[in-house]
N, CA, C and O of each residue as an XYZ file, in Angstrom:
488
protein
N      27.071    245.934   -237.119
C      26.004    244.974   -236.856
C      25.488    245.105   -235.425
O      24.299    244.914   -235.168
N      26.387    245.431   -234.498
C      25.993    245.580   -233.104
C      24.909    246.646   -232.943
O      23.965    246.461   -232.175
N      25.041    247.759   -233.665
C      24.048    248.836   -233.569
C      22.694    248.356   -234.083
O      21.658    248.653   -233.487
N      22.705    247.621   -235.178
C      21.454    247.100   -235.742
C      20.789    246.141   -234.754
O      19.569    246.163   -234.591
N      21.579    245.310   -234.104
C      21.027    244.392   -233.103
C      20.445    245.156   -231.920
O      19.393    244.786   -231.400
N      21.127    246.225   -231.490
C      20.604    247.038   -230.387
C      19.284    247.701   -230.781
O      18.348    247.747   -229.983
N      19.210    248.208   -231.999
C      17.969    248.858   -232.454
C      16.839    247.834   -232.515
O      15.737    248.095   -232.033
N      17.108    246.679   -233.103
C      16.081    245.630   -233.189
C      15.637    245.195   -231.798
O      14.442    245.038   -231.548
N      16.589    245.002   -230.896
C      16.249    244.605   -229.528
C      15.459    245.700   -228.828
O      14.527    245.408   -228.079
N      15.818    246.948   -229.059
C      15.100    248.063   -228.440
C      13.665    248.164   -228.918
O      12.750    248.381   -228.123
N      13.472    248.005   -230.223
C      12.111    248.037   -230.780
C      11.288    246.889   -230.202
O      10.159    247.089   -229.754
N      11.859    245.691   -230.215
C      11.151    244.536   -229.647
C      10.829    244.747   -228.174
O       9.714    244.478   -227.729
N      11.810    245.229   -227.422
C      11.602    245.427   -225.985
C      10.474    246.421   -225.734
O       9.629    246.190   -224.869
N      10.452    247.511   -226.473
C       9.395    248.511   -226.286
C       8.021    247.920   -226.597
O       7.071    248.109   -225.838
N       7.924    247.212   -227.707
C       6.634    246.633   -228.096
C       6.162    245.575   -227.102
O       4.987    245.540   -226.737
N       7.080    244.714   -226.668
C       6.693    243.667   -225.718
C       6.410    244.229   -224.331
O       5.561    243.701   -223.613
N       7.102    245.278   -223.951
C       6.828    245.906   -222.661
C       5.411    246.475   -222.645
O       4.677    246.313   -221.670
N       5.039    247.138   -223.726
C       3.687    247.698   -223.827
C       2.648    246.577   -223.885
O       1.676    246.588   -223.131
N       2.856    245.612   -224.782
C       1.880    244.526   -224.946
C       1.727    243.716   -223.667
O       0.611    243.381   -223.270
N       2.837    243.404   -223.026
C       2.775    242.649   -221.773
C       2.115    243.439   -220.668
O       1.339    242.895   -219.882
N       2.422    244.726   -220.606
C       1.803    245.587   -219.595
C       0.298    245.664   -219.757
O      -0.446    245.637   -218.776
N      -0.145    245.760   -221.009
C      -1.591    245.803   -221.273
C      -2.242    244.505   -220.807
O      -3.295    244.534   -220.170
N      -1.630    243.381   -221.114
C      -2.212    242.090   -220.712
C      -2.251    241.936   -219.192
O      -3.202    241.378   -218.645
N      -1.225    242.426   -218.521
C      -1.182    242.304   -217.062
C      -2.110    243.286   -216.359
O      -2.749    242.931   -215.368
N      -2.191    244.503   -216.855
C      -2.887    245.566   -216.133
C      -4.361    245.718   -216.499
O      -5.128    246.324   -215.750
N      -4.756    245.178   -217.632
C      -6.125    245.387   -218.099
C      -7.012    244.218   -217.684
O      -6.657    243.061   -217.910
N      -8.158    244.508   -217.083
C      -9.088    243.424   -216.738
C      -9.545    242.674   -217.998
O      -9.652    243.254   -219.078
N      -9.804    241.407   -217.837
C     -10.200    240.563   -218.967
C     -11.377    241.150   -219.740
O     -11.387    241.114   -220.970
N     -12.361    241.686   -219.038
C     -13.548    242.232   -219.701
C     -13.165    243.351   -220.665
O     -13.727    243.463   -221.755
N     -12.208    244.172   -220.257
C     -11.746    245.270   -221.118
C     -10.957    244.724   -222.306
O     -11.081    245.228   -223.423
N     -10.150    243.696   -222.064
C      -9.399    243.098   -223.167
C     -10.353    242.548   -224.225
O     -10.104    242.683   -225.423
N     -11.434    241.934   -223.782
C     -12.393    241.345   -224.716
C     -13.102    242.399   -225.558
O     -13.587    242.092   -226.647
N     -13.168    243.637   -225.071
C     -13.789    244.726   -225.835
C     -12.901    245.184   -226.990
O     -13.386    245.775   -227.955
N     -11.615    244.912   -226.891
C     -10.664    245.329   -227.922
C     -10.700    244.318   -229.068
O     -10.462    243.132   -228.840
N     -10.993    244.760   -230.297
C     -11.076    243.807   -231.411
C      -9.760    243.076   -231.694
O      -9.772    241.998   -232.288
N      -8.643    243.641   -231.282
C      -7.350    242.985   -231.490
C      -7.033    241.953   -230.414
O      -6.044    241.227   -230.519
N      -7.861    241.887   -229.393
C      -7.589    240.976   -228.278
C      -8.679    239.915   -228.135
O      -8.843    239.337   -227.061
N      -9.412    239.660   -229.194
C     -10.478    238.665   -229.151
C      -9.993    237.278   -228.763
O     -10.742    236.480   -228.198
N      -8.739    237.001   -229.069
C      -8.161    235.695   -228.743
C      -8.197    235.411   -227.250
O      -8.171    234.249   -226.844
N      -8.259    236.458   -226.422
C      -8.247    236.244   -224.971
C      -9.486    235.484   -224.495
O      -9.489    234.923   -223.399
N     -10.530    235.467   -225.313
C     -11.733    234.711   -224.951
C     -11.452    233.207   -224.922
O     -12.152    232.455   -224.245
N     -10.435    232.776   -225.652
C     -10.111    231.349   -225.749
C      -9.166    230.860   -224.654
O      -8.851    229.672   -224.592
N      -8.714    231.769   -223.794
C      -7.714    231.423   -222.785
C      -8.186    231.841   -221.403
O      -8.880    232.848   -221.267
N      -7.820    231.081   -220.373
C      -8.132    231.515   -219.011
C      -7.404    232.828   -218.710
O      -6.348    233.112   -219.275
N      -7.981    233.607   -217.822
C      -7.371    234.892   -217.474
C      -5.940    234.710   -216.972
O      -5.066    235.521   -217.277
N      -5.703    233.654   -216.210
C      -4.350    233.410   -215.691
C      -3.351    233.194   -216.826
O      -2.200    233.618   -216.724
N      -3.777    232.544   -217.894
C      -2.882    232.318   -219.034
C      -2.555    233.631   -219.735
O      -1.414    233.856   -220.139
N      -3.549    234.491   -219.879
C      -3.319    235.800   -220.510
C      -2.350    236.616   -219.663
O      -1.442    237.256   -220.194
N      -2.541    236.593   -218.354
C      -1.636    237.321   -217.449
C      -0.228    236.727   -217.514
O       0.758    237.464   -217.489
N      -0.133    235.405   -217.596
C       1.179    234.758   -217.692
C       1.886    235.148   -218.989
O       3.092    235.392   -218.989
N       1.148    235.206   -220.083
C       1.739    235.644   -221.354
C       2.253    237.071   -221.217
O       3.347    237.387   -221.684
N       1.466    237.932   -220.580
C       1.906    239.307   -220.351
C       3.176    239.370   -219.526
O       4.078    240.151   -219.827
N       3.251    238.555   -218.490
C       4.448    238.536   -217.640
C       5.664    238.046   -218.420
O       6.755    238.598   -218.284
N       5.477    237.016   -219.233
C       6.580    236.501   -220.056
C       7.051    237.575   -221.035
O       8.252    237.726   -221.261
N       6.114    238.318   -221.614
C       6.495    239.379   -222.548
C       7.296    240.479   -221.851
O       8.268    240.985   -222.412
N       6.901    240.848   -220.648
C       7.640    241.878   -219.904
C       9.030    241.370   -219.522
O      10.020    242.085   -219.674
N       9.098    240.141   -219.030
C      10.405    239.567   -218.684
C      11.293    239.433   -219.922
O      12.497    239.680   -219.859
N      10.697    239.045   -221.034
C      11.456    238.953   -222.280
C      11.979    240.304   -222.719
O      13.115    240.412   -223.181
N      11.155    241.342   -222.579
C      11.590    242.701   -222.931
C      12.785    243.114   -222.086
O      13.756    243.670   -222.599
N      12.712    242.841   -220.795
C      13.837    243.159   -219.907
C      15.068    242.347   -220.295
O      16.189    242.857   -220.277
N      14.855    241.089   -220.645
C      15.962    240.221   -221.025
C      16.638    240.610   -222.327
O      17.802    240.278   -222.548
N      15.921    241.307   -223.183
C      16.527    241.768   -224.433
C      17.551    242.872   -224.200
O      18.516    242.996   -224.954
N      17.344    243.670   -223.160
C      18.162    244.872   -222.953
C      19.111    244.751   -221.763
O      20.316    244.957   -221.904
N      18.574    244.421   -220.603
C      19.348    244.544   -219.363
C      20.620    243.696   -219.285
O      21.657    244.222   -218.882
N      20.593    242.421   -219.646
C      21.828    241.638   -219.483
C      23.021    242.208   -220.252
O      24.131    242.269   -219.723
N      22.794    242.618   -221.480
C      23.887    243.166   -222.277
C      24.240    244.576   -221.840
O      25.416    244.939   -221.795
N      23.234    245.369   -221.518
C      23.493    246.753   -221.105
C      24.280    246.806   -219.802
O      25.138    247.671   -219.624
N      23.988    245.880   -218.892
C      24.660    245.857   -217.594
C      25.848    244.904   -217.569
O      26.565    244.825   -216.571
N      26.054    244.186   -218.657
C      27.121    243.188   -218.768
C      27.052    242.159   -217.631
O      28.063    241.777   -217.042
N      25.826    241.734   -217.353
C      25.587    240.698   -216.350
C      24.869    239.545   -217.062
O      23.712    239.678   -217.460
N      25.550    238.439   -217.216
C      25.000    237.260   -217.898
C      24.426    237.615   -219.272
O      23.243    237.381   -219.519
N      25.245    238.179   -220.171
C      24.730    238.596   -221.476
C      24.160    237.463   -222.324
O      23.467    237.726   -223.306
N      24.436    236.207   -221.965
C      23.836    235.094   -222.695
C      22.316    235.095   -222.539
O      21.612    234.469   -223.331
N      21.809    235.790   -221.526
C      20.357    235.855   -221.335
C      19.660    236.622   -222.458
O      18.477    236.396   -222.713
N      20.373    237.522   -223.133
C      19.747    238.298   -224.209
C      19.297    237.411   -225.368
O      18.134    237.497   -225.762
N      20.158    236.564   -225.933
C      19.648    235.707   -227.006
C      18.630    234.679   -226.508
O      17.755    234.255   -227.263
N      18.743    234.282   -225.253
C      17.735    233.367   -224.700
C      16.382    234.061   -224.593
O      15.350    233.456   -224.884
N      16.380    235.319   -224.180
C      15.132    236.088   -224.117
C      14.540    236.254   -225.511
O      13.331    236.116   -225.697
N      15.390    236.550   -226.489
C      14.910    236.701   -227.864
C      14.323    235.390   -228.379
O      13.309    235.390   -229.077
N      14.958    234.280   -228.036
C      14.441    232.969   -228.432
C      13.083    232.708   -227.782
O      12.160    232.220   -228.434
N      12.968    233.036   -226.505
C      11.687    232.871   -225.813
C      10.587    233.707   -226.440
O       9.456    233.244   -226.585
N      10.915    234.941   -226.813
C       9.914    235.803   -227.446
C       9.565    235.304   -228.848
O       8.436    235.486   -229.304
N      10.513    234.683   -229.529
C      10.210    234.080   -230.828
C       9.208    232.936   -230.655
O       8.306    232.765   -231.475
N       9.371    232.163   -229.591
C       8.424    231.074   -229.305
C       7.042    231.644   -228.987
O       6.029    231.126   -229.457
N       7.004    232.714   -228.186
C       5.725    233.380   -227.882
C       5.066    233.832   -229.183
O       3.863    233.652   -229.373
N       5.856    234.413   -230.070
C       5.306    234.928   -231.318
C       4.848    233.805   -232.239
O       3.845    233.950   -232.939
N       5.569    232.691   -232.247
C       5.126    231.536   -233.032
C       3.772    231.046   -232.515
O       2.889    230.695   -233.298
N       3.622    231.027   -231.200
C       2.326    230.664   -230.619
C       1.236    231.643   -231.011
O       0.108    231.239   -231.295
N       1.562    232.923   -231.027
C       0.583    233.943   -231.419
C       0.153    233.746   -232.871
O      -1.020    233.912   -233.206
N       1.102    233.394   -233.723
C       0.773    233.155   -235.134
C      -0.199    231.988   -235.255
O      -1.167    232.062   -236.011
N       0.054    230.918   -234.518
C      -0.837    229.751   -234.557
C      -2.235    230.135   -234.077
O      -3.230    229.783   -234.711
N      -2.311    230.855   -232.957
C      -3.616    231.249   -232.403
C      -4.371    232.129   -233.388
O      -5.548    231.886   -233.657
N      -3.711    233.146   -233.928
C      -4.390    234.052   -234.860
C      -4.787    233.332   -236.150
O      -5.855    233.599   -236.702
N      -3.946    232.428   -236.631
C      -4.283    231.687   -237.851
C      -5.498    230.788   -237.621
O      -6.386    230.715   -238.469
N      -5.537    230.107   -236.477
C      -6.684    229.238   -236.176
C      -7.973    230.034   -236.040
O      -9.049    229.554   -236.396
N      -7.858    231.257   -235.522
C      -9.040    232.109   -235.350
C      -9.356    232.903   -236.620
O     -10.308    233.683   -236.652
N      -8.553    232.697   -237.658
C      -8.712    233.398   -238.933
C      -8.609    234.921   -238.768
O      -9.287    235.682   -239.458
N      -7.749    235.341   -237.842
C      -7.485    236.766   -237.613
C      -6.274    237.164   -238.456
O      -5.181    237.397   -237.940
N      -6.502    237.233   -239.764
C      -5.393    237.429   -240.696
C      -4.765    238.817   -240.600
O      -3.612    238.994   -240.995
N      -5.490    239.793   -240.090
C      -4.916    241.138   -239.963
C      -3.751    241.160   -238.977
O      -2.845    241.982   -239.111
N      -3.767    240.278   -238.002
C      -2.713    240.248   -236.985
C      -1.446    239.558   -237.483
O      -0.363    239.803   -236.951
N      -1.565    238.716   -238.477
C      -0.446    237.871   -238.885
C       0.779    238.623   -239.405
O       1.894    238.251   -239.039
N       0.639    239.656   -240.235
C       1.857    240.335   -240.702
C       2.709    240.889   -239.554
O       3.932    240.745   -239.570
N       2.083    241.511   -238.572
C       2.839    242.045   -237.438
C       3.468    240.917   -236.638
O       4.605    241.035   -236.178
N       2.729    239.816   -236.468
C       3.284    238.658   -235.762
C       4.523    238.126   -236.472
O       5.515    237.786   -235.827
N       4.468    238.054   -237.780
C       5.608    237.549   -238.552
C       6.798    238.501   -238.430
O       7.933    238.052   -238.275
N       6.550    239.806   -238.498
C       7.637    240.787   -238.351
C       8.296    240.642   -236.981
O       9.523    240.642   -236.877
N       7.485    240.519   -235.931
C       8.036    240.364   -234.584
C       8.817    239.055   -234.448
O       9.861    239.016   -233.796
N       8.315    237.999   -235.057
C       9.022    236.719   -235.036
C      10.379    236.843   -235.729
O      11.393    236.389   -235.200
N      10.392    237.452   -236.901
C      11.646    237.609   -237.650
C      12.636    238.462   -236.861
O      13.819    238.127   -236.791
N      12.168    239.554   -236.268
C      13.056    240.402   -235.461
C      13.626    239.633   -234.271
O      14.814    239.742   -233.968
N      12.782    238.862   -233.603
C      13.250    238.095   -232.445
C      14.290    237.054   -232.861
O      15.296    236.875   -232.176
N      14.053    236.379   -233.964
C      15.019    235.390   -234.460
C      16.317    236.087   -234.870
O      17.405    235.571   -234.617
N      16.204    237.256   -235.499
C      17.386    238.031   -235.889
C      18.230    238.394   -234.666
O      19.450    238.228   -234.674
N      17.570    238.890   -233.614
C      18.299    239.260   -232.395
C      18.917    238.019   -231.755
O      20.074    238.047   -231.336
N      18.160    236.945   -231.678
C      18.692    235.712   -231.077
C      19.916    235.220   -231.843
O      20.951    234.928   -231.244
N      19.799    235.128   -233.156
C      20.914    234.631   -233.968
C      22.121    235.563   -233.870
O      23.256    235.108   -233.728
N      21.867    236.856   -233.947
C      22.960    237.819   -233.882
C      23.674    237.810   -232.547
O      24.899    237.918   -232.498
N      22.929    237.685   -231.467
C      23.547    237.685   -230.135
C      24.186    236.340   -229.800
O      25.195    236.302   -229.096
N      23.617    235.233   -230.290
C      24.275    233.942   -230.076
C      25.604    233.894   -230.831
O      26.572    233.293   -230.365
N      25.641    234.538   -232.009
C      26.850    234.526   -232.841
C      27.979    235.357   -232.244
O      29.142    235.190   -232.609
N      27.638    236.231   -231.346
C      28.733    236.963   -230.711
C      28.500    238.395   -230.618
O      29.347    239.125   -230.104
């Protein structure tokens, strides 16, 4: 089970690192040009950047605490935080009727909950 949790955490970390990096590094005008990022029009730029920062910190929290054996309880907490981020993303996409985004959001939510539950359990 430990290997499965590491794989799930690794996949989540990679995806959130990329997604968070894009939100932090890309100017708002460029984000708005991307059809998958239309939701950014509904949020202040600072909020989009904050979401990106949370995603990057969450990605680091999925891997580093357990890999370095420094405060490993942070790993399930990071997974829980990313599950909350993903629940928010589901609400935003559902309200905007962006149904194409929802399956991926649900998969990411399930993976984050799986990692959180697995790491909290031991």
